[in-house]
N, C-alpha and C positions, 0 to 999 in steps of 0.2 A: 834856309837859316844861314846867316853869315857867321864866319869863324869867330868873330869878336862878340857875337851876341850870346848872352848867358842862356843856359838851358831852361826852357819853359815846359812844364808838364802839368797835366790836368789831374786833379784829385777825384777819387770816387767818393761816394756818400760815406762809407765806413771811415776813410781817411779824414774826411772833413769833420766828422763827429769826434774822432780822436784828437785832432788838432784843436778844435774849439774847447774840448774838455781839458786838454793839457795846459793851454794858456789862459783858460777861464775868461773867454770873451764870446760875444755873439758874432754871427756872420756879418751883421751890419757894421761892426767895428773894424773889419778888415779893410785896408785901403783898396781903392777901386782901380780897374784898368778897363779901358774902352774896348768894346767888342770889335771895333774896327782896327785895333792895333795889329800891325803886320807880324809881330813876334808871337802871337798866340798860336797854339797847336791847332790842327784841323779839327773841326767838329765841336768847337767851344761855343756854348750858348750862354745867354744872360743868366747869372746866378751861379755859374761854375766857379770853383776855387782853383787858382793856378799857383803852382810852386815855382819860384825862380831861384836857380842855383847859380850864384856868382862866385867864381874862383878869384881869390885875392892872395897871391903867393901860395903858401901851403894850406891855407884855410879856405873852407867853402862856407859862404854866408847864404842863408836861406831867407827868402822874402815870399810873402803870400799876398795875393790880390784876388778880388772878386770881380768877375766880368760884369760890366754894366752896359 
């Protein structure tokens, strides 16, 4: 992982259900990320949900992607 690359982490099934319930969407509505993306953590498979933490100043922005 490069020092400028934001942190990518894989969600487990419990975290996915909580996320989808909190923001009231389905898994199909989450933006996609390709399984060939080099920034993905090891062991990611199609259908996994990835959390991306991007620091901007003092604030941390969270982004979510589904591996396709």
